[in-house]
Each structure stands twice: as C-alpha cells, then as structure tokens.
VORO-107585 format. One record per atom (N, C-alpha, C): residue in three letters; atom name; residue number from 1; z, x, y. Coordinates in steps of 0.1 Angstrom, whole numbers. Each point is the difference from the previous one (the first is absolute). Layout:
N
(ALA; CA; NUM; (Z; X; Y));
...
//
This chain:
140
(UNK; N; 1; (-3830; 171; 833));
(UNK; CA; 1; (-5; 7; 12));
(UNK; C; 1; (12; 8; 5));
(UNK; N; 2; (-4; 13; 3));
(UNK; CA; 2; (11; 8; 6));
(UNK; C; 2; (3; -3; 14));
(UNK; N; 3; (10; 6; 5));
(UNK; CA; 3; (5; -3; 14));
(UNK; C; 3; (-10; 4; 10));
(UNK; N; 4; (-7; 11; -1));
(UNK; CA; 4; (-10; 4; 10));
(UNK; C; 4; (-11; -9; 0));
(UNK; N; 5; (-5; -5; -11));
(UNK; CA; 5; (-11; -9; -1));
(UNK; C; 5; (4; -14; 7));
(UNK; N; 6; (12; -4; -3));
(UNK; CA; 6; (5; -13; 5));
(UNK; C; 6; (1; 1; 16));
(UNK; N; 7; (5; 11; 5));
(UNK; CA; 7; (1; 2; 14));
(UNK; C; 7; (-14; 1; 7));
(UNK; N; 8; (-9; 6; -7));
(UNK; CA; 8; (-14; 1; 5));
(UNK; C; 8; (-6; -14; 0));
(UNK; N; 9; (2; -8; -10));
(UNK; CA; 9; (-6; -13; -1));
(UNK; C; 9; (6; -9; 11));
(UNK; N; 10; (13; 0; 2));
(UNK; CA; 10; (6; -8; 11));
(UNK; C; 10; (-4; 4; 13));
(UNK; N; 11; (-2; 13; 3));
(UNK; CA; 11; (-5; 5; 12));
(UNK; C; 11; (-14; -5; 3));
(UNK; N; 12; (-9; 0; -10));
(UNK; CA; 12; (-14; -5; 1));
(UNK; C; 12; (0; -15; 4));
(UNK; N; 13; (9; -7; -7));
(UNK; CA; 13; (1; -15; 3));
(UNK; C; 13; (4; -2; 15));
(UNK; N; 14; (10; 8; 4));
(UNK; CA; 14; (6; -1; 14));
(UNK; C; 14; (-11; 3; 10));
(UNK; N; 15; (-8; 11; -3));
(UNK; CA; 15; (-10; 4; 10));
(UNK; C; 15; (-12; -9; 0));
(UNK; N; 16; (-2; -7; -11));
(UNK; CA; 16; (-12; -8; -1));
(UNK; C; 16; (2; -14; 8));
(UNK; N; 17; (13; -3; 3));
(UNK; CA; 17; (3; -12; 7));
(UNK; C; 17; (1; -12; -10));
(UNK; N; 18; (-1; 2; -13));
(UNK; CA; 18; (1; -10; -10));
(UNK; C; 18; (14; -2; -4));
(UNK; N; 19; (4; -13; -3));
(UNK; CA; 19; (13; -2; -5));
(UNK; C; 19; (1; 7; -14));
(UNK; N; 20; (12; 2; -4));
(UNK; CA; 20; (3; 8; -13));
(UNK; C; 20; (-7; -7; -12));
(UNK; N; 21; (-2; -13; 0));
(UNK; CA; 21; (-7; -7; -10));
(UNK; C; 21; (-15; 2; -1));
(UNK; N; 22; (-5; 6; 11));
(UNK; CA; 22; (-14; 3; 0));
(UNK; C; 22; (-9; -11; 6));
(UNK; N; 23; (6; -12; 3));
(UNK; CA; 23; (-8; -11; 6));
(UNK; C; 23; (-2; 3; 15));
(UNK; N; 24; (-11; -4; 5));
(UNK; CA; 24; (-2; 0; 14));
(UNK; C; 24; (5; -13; 6));
(UNK; N; 25; (9; 2; 10));
(UNK; CA; 25; (6; -12; 6));
(UNK; C; 25; (-10; -5; 11));
(UNK; N; 26; (-5; -13; -1));
(UNK; CA; 26; (-8; -5; 10));
(UNK; C; 26; (8; -8; 10));
(UNK; N; 27; (-5; -1; 12));
(UNK; CA; 27; (7; -8; 10));
(UNK; C; 27; (3; -14; -5));
(UNK; N; 28; (11; -5; 3));
(UNK; CA; 28; (3; -14; -5));
(UNK; C; 28; (-2; -10; 11));
(UNK; N; 29; (-1; -12; -4));
(UNK; CA; 29; (-1; -12; 8));
(UNK; C; 29; (12; -1; 9));
(UNK; N; 30; (-2; -4; 13));
(UNK; CA; 30; (12; -1; 8));
(UNK; C; 30; (10; -11; -4));
(UNK; N; 31; (-5; -10; -9));
(UNK; CA; 31; (8; -10; -6));
(UNK; C; 31; (-2; 1; -15));
(UNK; N; 32; (11; 1; -7));
(UNK; CA; 32; (0; 1; -15));
(UNK; C; 32; (10; -10; -5));
(UNK; N; 33; (-2; -3; -13));
(UNK; CA; 33; (10; -9; -7));
(UNK; C; 33; (3; 6; -14));
(UNK; N; 34; (12; -4; -5));
(UNK; CA; 34; (4; 3; -13));
(UNK; C; 34; (8; -12; -6));
(UNK; N; 35; (-5; -5; -11));
(UNK; CA; 35; (6; -12; -5));
(UNK; C; 35; (6; 3; -14));
(UNK; N; 36; (12; -4; -2));
(UNK; CA; 36; (7; 2; -12));
(UNK; C; 36; (5; -13; -6));
(UNK; N; 37; (-3; -2; -13));
(UNK; CA; 37; (4; -13; -6));
(UNK; C; 37; (13; 2; -7));
(UNK; N; 38; (11; -5; 6));
(UNK; CA; 38; (13; 3; -5));
(UNK; C; 38; (3; -8; -13));
(UNK; N; 39; (-8; -10; -3));
(UNK; CA; 39; (2; -8; -12));
(UNK; C; 39; (-5; 8; -12));
(UNK; N; 40; (-9; 9; 2));
(UNK; CA; 40; (-6; 9; -11));
(UNK; C; 40; (5; 14; 1));
(UNK; N; 41; (6; 4; 12));
(UNK; CA; 41; (4; 13; 1));
(UNK; C; 41; (-12; 10; 2));
(UNK; N; 42; (-11; -5; 5));
(UNK; CA; 42; (-12; 8; 1));
(UNK; C; 42; (-7; -3; 13));
(UNK; N; 43; (-10; 9; 4));
(UNK; CA; 43; (-8; -3; 12));
(UNK; C; 43; (-8; -13; -3));
(UNK; N; 44; (-3; -8; 10));
(UNK; CA; 44; (-8; -12; 0));
(UNK; C; 44; (-14; 4; 1));
(UNK; N; 45; (-7; 1; -12));
(UNK; CA; 45; (-14; 5; 0));
(UNK; C; 45; (-10; -12; 2));
(UNK; N; 46; (-10; 1; 8));
(UNK; CA; 46; (-10; -10; 2));
(UNK; C; 46; (4; -11; 10));
(UNK; N; 47; (10; 2; 8));
(UNK; CA; 47; (4; -11; 9));
(UNK; C; 47; (-8; 2; 13));
(UNK; N; 48; (-6; -11; 5));
(UNK; CA; 48; (-8; 0; 12));
(UNK; C; 48; (9; -2; 12));
(UNK; N; 49; (-4; 8; 11));
(UNK; CA; 49; (7; -1; 13));
(UNK; C; 49; (-11; -2; 10));
(UNK; N; 50; (2; -9; 9));
(UNK; CA; 50; (-9; -2; 12));
(UNK; C; 50; (8; 4; 12));
(UNK; N; 51; (-7; 8; 8));
(UNK; CA; 51; (6; 5; 13));
(UNK; C; 51; (-8; -7; 11));
(UNK; N; 52; (8; -6; 9));
(UNK; CA; 52; (-6; -7; 12));
(UNK; C; 52; (7; 5; 12));
(UNK; N; 53; (-6; -2; 12));
(UNK; CA; 53; (5; 3; 13));
(UNK; C; 53; (0; -12; 9));
(UNK; N; 54; (11; -2; 7));
(UNK; CA; 54; (0; -12; 9));
(UNK; C; 54; (-10; 2; 11));
(UNK; N; 55; (-7; -11; 2));
(UNK; CA; 55; (-10; -1; 11));
(UNK; C; 55; (1; -13; 7));
(UNK; N; 56; (4; 0; 12));
(UNK; CA; 56; (2; -13; 7));
(UNK; C; 56; (10; -9; -8));
(UNK; N; 57; (-4; -12; -4));
(UNK; CA; 57; (9; -9; -7));
(UNK; C; 57; (-3; 1; -15));
(UNK; N; 58; (-9; 9; -5));
(UNK; CA; 58; (-3; 0; -14));
(UNK; C; 58; (1; 14; -5));
(UNK; N; 59; (-6; 2; -12));
(UNK; CA; 59; (1; 13; -7));
(UNK; C; 59; (-14; 4; -3));
(UNK; N; 60; (-3; 14; 1));
(UNK; CA; 60; (-13; 5; -4));
(UNK; C; 60; (2; 10; -12));
(UNK; N; 61; (-8; -2; -11));
(UNK; CA; 61; (1; 9; -11));
(UNK; C; 61; (-4; 14; 4));
(UNK; N; 62; (8; 9; -4));
(UNK; CA; 62; (-2; 14; 3));
(UNK; C; 62; (-4; 8; -13));
(UNK; N; 63; (7; -4; -11));
(UNK; CA; 63; (-3; 7; -13));
(UNK; C; 63; (6; -8; -11));
(UNK; N; 64; (-5; 4; -12));
(UNK; CA; 64; (5; -6; -12));
(UNK; C; 64; (0; 10; -11));
(UNK; N; 65; (10; 1; -8));
(UNK; CA; 65; (1; 10; -11));
(UNK; C; 65; (7; -5; -12));
(UNK; N; 66; (0; 8; -10));
(UNK; CA; 66; (6; -4; -13));
(UNK; C; 66; (8; 12; -4));
(UNK; N; 67; (13; -2; -5));
(UNK; CA; 67; (8; 11; -4));
(UNK; C; 67; (-5; 7; -12));
(UNK; N; 68; (1; 13; 0));
(UNK; CA; 68; (-4; 9; -11));
(UNK; C; 68; (10; 0; -11));
(UNK; N; 69; (-2; 10; -9));
(UNK; CA; 69; (9; 0; -12));
(UNK; C; 69; (14; 5; 4));
(UNK; N; 70; (2; 5; 12));
(UNK; CA; 70; (13; 3; 5));
(UNK; C; 70; (6; -10; 9));
(UNK; N; 71; (-7; -12; 1));
(UNK; CA; 71; (5; -10; 9));
(UNK; C; 71; (-3; 2; 14));
(UNK; N; 72; (-9; 9; 4));
(UNK; CA; 72; (-2; 4; 13));
(UNK; C; 72; (-14; -4; 5));
(UNK; N; 73; (-1; -2; 13));
(UNK; CA; 73; (-12; -1; 7));
(UNK; C; 73; (1; 11; 12));
(UNK; N; 74; (-7; 11; -2));
(UNK; CA; 74; (1; 11; 9));
(UNK; C; 74; (-12; 1; 9));
(UNK; N; 75; (-11; -7; -4));
(UNK; CA; 75; (-13; 0; 8));
(UNK; C; 75; (-3; -13; 7));
(UNK; N; 76; (10; -7; 4));
(UNK; CA; 76; (-2; -13; 6));
(UNK; C; 76; (-8; 1; 13));
(UNK; N; 77; (2; 9; 8));
(UNK; CA; 77; (-7; 3; 12));
(UNK; C; 77; (-6; 14; 0));
(UNK; N; 78; (-11; 2; 7));
(UNK; CA; 78; (-6; 14; 0));
(UNK; C; 78; (10; 9; 8));
(UNK; N; 79; (3; 11; -6));
(UNK; CA; 79; (9; 10; 6));
(UNK; C; 79; (-4; 5; 13));
(UNK; N; 80; (-13; 0; 3));
(UNK; CA; 80; (-5; 6; 12));
(UNK; C; 80; (-2; -10; 11));
(UNK; N; 81; (3; -13; -3));
(UNK; CA; 81; (-2; -11; 10));
(UNK; C; 81; (14; -2; 7));
(UNK; N; 82; (0; 0; 13));
(UNK; CA; 82; (13; -2; 7));
(UNK; C; 82; (6; -14; -3));
(UNK; N; 83; (13; 0; -1));
(UNK; CA; 83; (7; -13; -2));
(UNK; C; 83; (3; -6; 13));
(UNK; N; 84; (-3; -13; 1));
(UNK; CA; 84; (2; -7; 13));
(UNK; C; 84; (15; -6; 0));
(UNK; N; 85; (6; 1; 11));
(UNK; CA; 85; (13; -6; 1));
(UNK; C; 85; (-1; -15; -1));
(UNK; N; 86; (10; -7; -5));
(UNK; CA; 86; (0; -14; -1));
(UNK; C; 86; (8; -5; -11));
(UNK; N; 87; (-1; -13; -3));
(UNK; CA; 87; (7; -7; -11));
(UNK; C; 87; (-9; -1; -12));
(UNK; N; 88; (5; 4; -11));
(UNK; CA; 88; (-8; 0; -13));
(UNK; C; 88; (7; -9; -10));
(UNK; N; 89; (-8; -5; -9));
(UNK; CA; 89; (5; -8; -11));
(UNK; C; 89; (-6; 4; -13));
(UNK; N; 90; (8; 3; -9));
(UNK; CA; 90; (-4; 4; -14));
(UNK; C; 90; (4; -12; -9));
(UNK; N; 91; (-11; -5; -7));
(UNK; CA; 91; (3; -11; -9));
(UNK; C; 91; (-3; 5; -14));
(UNK; N; 92; (10; -1; -8));
(UNK; CA; 92; (0; 5; -14));
(UNK; C; 92; (-3; -12; -9));
(UNK; N; 93; (-10; 1; -9));
(UNK; CA; 93; (-4; -11; -9));
(UNK; C; 93; (9; 0; -12));
(UNK; N; 94; (12; -3; 1));
(UNK; CA; 94; (9; 1; -12));
(UNK; C; 94; (-3; -11; -10));
(UNK; N; 95; (-5; -11; 4));
(UNK; CA; 95; (-3; -11; -9));
(UNK; C; 95; (-11; 4; -11));
(UNK; N; 96; (-10; 6; 5));
(UNK; CA; 96; (-11; 5; -9));
(UNK; C; 96; (6; 12; -9));
(UNK; N; 97; (8; 8; 6));
(UNK; CA; 97; (5; 12; -7));
(UNK; C; 97; (9; -5; -12));
(UNK; N; 98; (9; -9; 3));
(UNK; CA; 98; (9; -5; -11));
(UNK; C; 98; (-8; -10; -9));
(UNK; N; 99; (-9; -7; 5));
(UNK; CA; 99; (-8; -10; -8));
(UNK; C; 99; (-9; 7; -10));
(UNK; N; 100; (-4; 12; 3));
(UNK; CA; 100; (-7; 8; -10));
(UNK; C; 100; (7; 3; -13));
(UNK; N; 101; (14; -1; 1));
(UNK; CA; 101; (8; 2; -12));
(UNK; C; 101; (7; -13; -4));
(UNK; N; 102; (-6; -11; 5));
(UNK; CA; 102; (6; -13; -3));
(UNK; C; 102; (15; -2; 4));
(UNK; N; 103; (3; 6; 11));
(UNK; CA; 103; (14; 0; 5));
(UNK; C; 103; (0; -9; 13));
(UNK; N; 104; (8; -10; 0));
(UNK; CA; 104; (1; -9; 12));
(UNK; C; 104; (9; 8; 10));
(UNK; N; 105; (-4; -2; 13));
(UNK; CA; 105; (7; 7; 11));
(UNK; C; 105; (3; -11; 10));
(UNK; N; 106; (12; 2; 7));
(UNK; CA; 106; (4; -9; 10));
(UNK; C; 106; (-7; 3; 13));
(UNK; N; 107; (-5; 13; 1));
(UNK; CA; 107; (-7; 4; 13));
(UNK; C; 107; (-15; 4; -4));
(UNK; N; 108; (-9; -9; 2));
(UNK; CA; 108; (-14; 3; -3));
(UNK; C; 108; (-6; 10; 9));
(UNK; N; 109; (6; 0; 12));
(UNK; CA; 109; (-5; 10; 10));
(UNK; C; 109; (13; 6; 7));
(UNK; N; 110; (-1; 13; 3));
(UNK; CA; 110; (11; 6; 7));
(UNK; C; 110; (-6; 5; 13));
(UNK; N; 111; (5; -4; 11));
(UNK; CA; 111; (-6; 3; 13));
(UNK; C; 111; (10; 9; 8));
(UNK; N; 112; (-5; 11; 4));
(UNK; CA; 112; (8; 10; 8));
(UNK; C; 112; (-6; 2; 13));
(UNK; N; 113; (6; -3; 11));
(UNK; CA; 113; (-5; 1; 14));
(UNK; C; 113; (8; 12; 6));
(UNK; N; 114; (-7; 9; 6));
(UNK; CA; 114; (6; 12; 6));
(UNK; C; 114; (-7; 4; 13));
(UNK; N; 115; (7; 8; 8));
(UNK; CA; 115; (-5; 4; 13));
(UNK; C; 115; (-4; 15; -1));
(UNK; N; 116; (-12; 4; 5));
(UNK; CA; 116; (-4; 13; 1));
(UNK; C; 116; (1; 3; 15));
(UNK; N; 117; (9; 9; 4));
(UNK; CA; 117; (1; 4; 14));
(UNK; C; 117; (-5; 14; 2));
(UNK; N; 118; (4; 10; -8));
(UNK; CA; 118; (-5; 14; 2));
(UNK; C; 118; (-11; 2; -10));
(UNK; N; 119; (-12; 0; 5));
(UNK; CA; 119; (-12; 1; -8));
(UNK; C; 119; (-2; 14; -6));
(UNK; N; 120; (8; 9; 3));
(UNK; CA; 120; (-1; 13; -6));
(UNK; C; 120; (9; 1; -13));
(UNK; N; 121; (9; -9; -2));
(UNK; CA; 121; (9; 0; -11));
(UNK; C; 121; (-7; -6; -13));
(UNK; N; 122; (6; 3; -11));
(UNK; CA; 122; (-5; -6; -13));
(UNK; C; 122; (9; -12; -3));
(UNK; N; 123; (-6; -11; -4));
(UNK; CA; 123; (8; -12; -4));
(UNK; C; 123; (-2; -2; -15));
(UNK; N; 124; (11; 1; -7));
(UNK; CA; 124; (1; -2; -14));
(UNK; C; 124; (8; -12; -3));
(UNK; N; 125; (-6; -10; -7));
(UNK; CA; 125; (7; -13; -3));
(UNK; C; 125; (2; -1; -15));
(UNK; N; 126; (12; 4; -5));
(UNK; CA; 126; (3; -2; -14));
(UNK; C; 126; (4; -15; -3));
(UNK; N; 127; (-4; -5; -11));
(UNK; CA; 127; (4; -13; -4));
(UNK; C; 127; (6; 0; -14));
(UNK; N; 128; (12; -5; -2));
(UNK; CA; 128; (6; -1; -14));
(UNK; C; 128; (0; -15; -3));
(UNK; N; 129; (-7; -4; -11));
(UNK; CA; 129; (-1; -14; -3));
(UNK; C; 129; (3; -3; -14));
(UNK; N; 130; (3; -13; -2));
(UNK; CA; 130; (2; -6; -13));
(UNK; C; 130; (-5; -14; 1));
(UNK; N; 131; (0; -8; -11));
(UNK; CA; 131; (-5; -13; 1));
(UNK; C; 131; (8; -9; 9));
(UNK; N; 132; (13; 3; 3));
(UNK; CA; 132; (9; -8; 7));
(UNK; C; 132; (6; 6; 12));
(UNK; N; 133; (-5; 12; 5));
(UNK; CA; 133; (5; 6; 12));
(UNK; C; 133; (-8; 12; 4));
(UNK; N; 134; (3; 5; 12));
(UNK; CA; 134; (-7; 12; 4));
(UNK; C; 134; (9; 6; 12));
(UNK; N; 135; (-3; 13; 2));
(UNK; CA; 135; (6; 7; 11));
(UNK; C; 135; (-10; 10; 5));
(UNK; N; 136; (0; 3; 13));
(UNK; CA; 136; (-9; 9; 7));
(UNK; C; 136; (8; 8; 11));
(UNK; N; 137; (-6; 11; 4));
(UNK; CA; 137; (6; 8; 11));
(UNK; C; 137; (-10; 9; 5));
(UNK; N; 138; (3; 7; 11));
(UNK; CA; 138; (-10; 10; 5));
(UNK; C; 138; (4; 13; -7));
(UNK; N; 139; (-10; 5; -8));
(UNK; CA; 139; (2; 13; -7));
(UNK; C; 139; (-5; 12; 9));
(UNK; N; 140; (1; 11; -6));
(UNK; CA; 140; (-4; 13; 7));
(UNK; C; 140; (-13; 5; -4));
//
C-alpha cells in the first residue's frame, strides 16, 4: 500500500470513530475482572465469579460470570445501569477451576471484598492465582 492510501485509510478510521483494529468498542461493565493463572502462565479460562453487594447483615447476589478465553469478565454488570455505592464481594470459584484439571488447591474459593465510593468510576479487580496462593489489587 502506498503512503497516500495508508494516510487515507487511517483518516477514514479516525473519522469513523472506530479503533484502528476496526472493532466497535461497546460500553463496559462498571465492575470488571481479569484472572491470570500464574502456575500455567496463562489466563484462567472458565473460572466462575460471583458478585454480591452487602445488604444489612447479609449479602445479595448482583451478578455471576465466567472468565472468557482472555481470563476476563467484562460484561458482569450492564454498562447502562448505574452502579450503587457500597461494599461488594467477589467470590472466585478456584476449587472448581483447578479441579477441572485434577489439580488440588489450598484455596477452593478466593473472596475479595471492596468498597465502591465513586459510582462514576470503573472498578477493575485483577486476580493472579495459583493452586497455593493468590494476589489481587485495584486495576485501571
């Protein structure tokens, strides 16, 4: 492709509002997760996560999802539904995930409790796990 054609193609992409890859970016869930299996050096595919919100002295289920082939759950909540402030709990079913490969794990569930204060912000919860340990943090 010559330089003029390339410049014209890039201009069309920029004017169309599409990313350079051509995919249309859809609005994302206000809470997303990304799980990486450090024992395999790969995304944790097919791991179930349950999202709950504190209500009174208990918890109410808000959503449930399963990680995709990139280890992500990006559609946990509807993008157009406002996020409520409060305390949330994500429970990752690591026992079933590792059990599917006949690997014993010390942590059959990994529970991450976090606070949502600013309901206009995006909350990304990465989890790095192995059969005998895990780490999490607030991502961007």
